[in-house]
N, C-alpha and C positions, 0 to 999 in steps of 0.2 A: 827642600822645604820652601814654600811660598808664604809670605807675610802680606796680609791685606789690612789696611787701616782706613778709617773714615770718621768724619765729624759732621754732626747735623744739629741745627738749632730749631727747637719747636717754639712757636709763639704762644706757649701756654706755661703756667707755673708748674713747678716740680710735682706738687701734690696731684694735679690733674693728670700729668703724663704718667706718673707712677701708678695711679689707679687704672689708667687705660692699659698699661703694660700687662697688668694681671688679667685683663679681660680681652687681650689682643686677639685670641683665637676662640672661635672661628671668625673670619672676616672675608669678604668677597675678594680682597686683593691678594690673599694668600691661600688659595684653595688647596694647595699641596699639603698644608698642615691640617691633619685630620682631627687632632685633639690633644689634650694634655690631661694627665692623671697625677694627682698628688701622692707621692710616696711617703713623705715625712714633712712635718711642719712643727716648728717650735720657736719660742721666744727666749733669747739669751741676752741678759743685760739690756733689755729694751730693743734689741735688734731681731727682726723676724727672719728666721732661716727656713727656707723651703726647698725641698727636693721634688722635682716633677719629672715625669716620663713624657716625652714629646713624641707623638707618632705622626709620620708624614709619608708622602710618596716622593721618590727621588729617581728620576729616569735617566739612565745612561744610554749612550748610543749602542747599537748592537755589537760593534766590535769590542766595546768596553764590557758589555754584559758577558761576552764569551770568555773574558779574562777574569772578571770579578764574580760573575754569577748574577742572579736576579733576586729581588725581594719585593713582594707586593706592598709591604709596609716597612718603612725604615724607622728605627727608634734612636732617640738621643736622650742623654741624661742632662737635665738642667738644674743647677744649684744656684740659689739666689739669696741675697742678703738685702734687707730693707731697713735702713736706719733713719726713722722719721725725725729724730732729734738733730742729726747732722745733714738731713735731706740728701741721702745718697742711696741709690739703688744699684746693685751689682748683680749681673747674671753671667754665669759661666756654663757653657754648653759643650759637651763632647759627644761624638757619634758612638753608637753601640753597634750598629749594623755595618758590615764590611770592615770592622776594626782590625781584622787580621792584616789588611793591606793598606787601609786608608785611615789617617788620623786627622780629624778636624776639631780644633780647639777654638772656640769663639767666646769673646768676652765683651759685655756691654756695660757701660757706666752711664747712669742718668744722674746728673747733678744740676743745681741751679746755675744759670749762666753767670760767669764771673763779673760781667759788667751790667747785667740787667736781670734782677731777681724775678721778674715777671715772665722770664723765658727759661727754657730747659736745654741744657747741652747734653747731647748724646755722643759719647766716644765709643767707637766700635772697632775691634780688631780680631783678626782670625789668622791662625796658622794652619797650613795644609801640608801634609806629608803623605806621599804614596811610596810604598816600598814593596819589594819582592815580586813585582810584575813588570812586563815590558812597557815601554812608553810612559814611564812614571812621571817624568818632567812634563810631558804633554798633558797627562791626566791632572797633574797639579794645577796647570794653567786653566784647564777646563773647569775644574771644581772651584777655583778662585773666582773665575768669571761668573759662575753660577751664584756664588755667595754674594758678589757685588750686586748682581741683578735682584736677588731675593731681598737684599738689604733695602733697596729702593722701594720694593713692594711692601716691605715690612713697615717702613716709615709712612707710606700711604695708608696701610692698614691701621696704624696707630691713630692717624688723623681721623679715619673713619670711625674708630671706636670713641674718640674724644667727642666728635659731633653727636654720636649716638648717646653718650652720657649727658651732654649738654641738653639734648632734646628731652631725655628722661627727666632731668632736673626741672626743666621748664614746664613739662606736662604735670609733674607733681606739684609745682608751685601754683599752676593755674587751677589744679583740682582742689588744693587747699584753700585758695582764694574763693573759689565757687562755693565750697563747703562752708567757709566762714560767712560769706555773704548770705547763704541760705539760712544759717543758724541765726544771724542777726535779723534777717527779715521775719523769720518765724517767731523770734523773741519779741520783736516790735509788735507783730500781729497779736501774739498772745497777751502782751501787756495792754494793747488797745482793747482786746476782748474783755480782759479783766476789769479795765477801767469802765467800759460800757456796762458790764454786768453789775459792778458796784454802784454806778450811777442809777441804774434802774432799781436796784434794791433800795437805795436811799429814797428814791421817789415813791416807791411803794410804801415804805415805812412812814414817810411824811404824809402821804394820802390817808393811810390807815389811821394815823394819830389824829388828823383833822376830823375824820369821820366820827371817831369815838368822842371827840371834844365838842361835836355838834357844829363844827364849822362847815 
């Protein structure tokens, strides 16, 4: 069995990172991940529990394919817990494809950074076990190396999603500002038109009264 661990700090608050984690796929940095499907979602004592099925492509060398077989699409089960009160997001993922010989258990923790609440700390660990096939230790090293590489791409993908969210928020704010400015402009114009109409009406009434009184 191989154990891999990693820590990374995002220069964004926990709320932003947690939201981006939900919208992480698809992104151009992780093209191997094809999509996610929600199997179950529920809230228990204020904690959001979600079970998703993750589909991806995972390519092995030809010699490994001759041992394990091939699969056009690989599937993994992801179970997560989001506790907004304590600002903690936990994701646990296990592989479903090739599970007869390969076991990959991955855990991710997103929490506010202990010394700077404006940042988010990601702790990531994975255990890899290959059994019942030749070159098992070599394959464990190969899979662990792939996990490490994908983790780096995953962090880049998360930053990409965060930038996308920030752009969306900025666009919405600008649209609201333009709409508000338009409403104020139209309101001022309508008020000016009403004032002018009222002034003309008063002038007409005054002129008519003078005419009737012989002035």
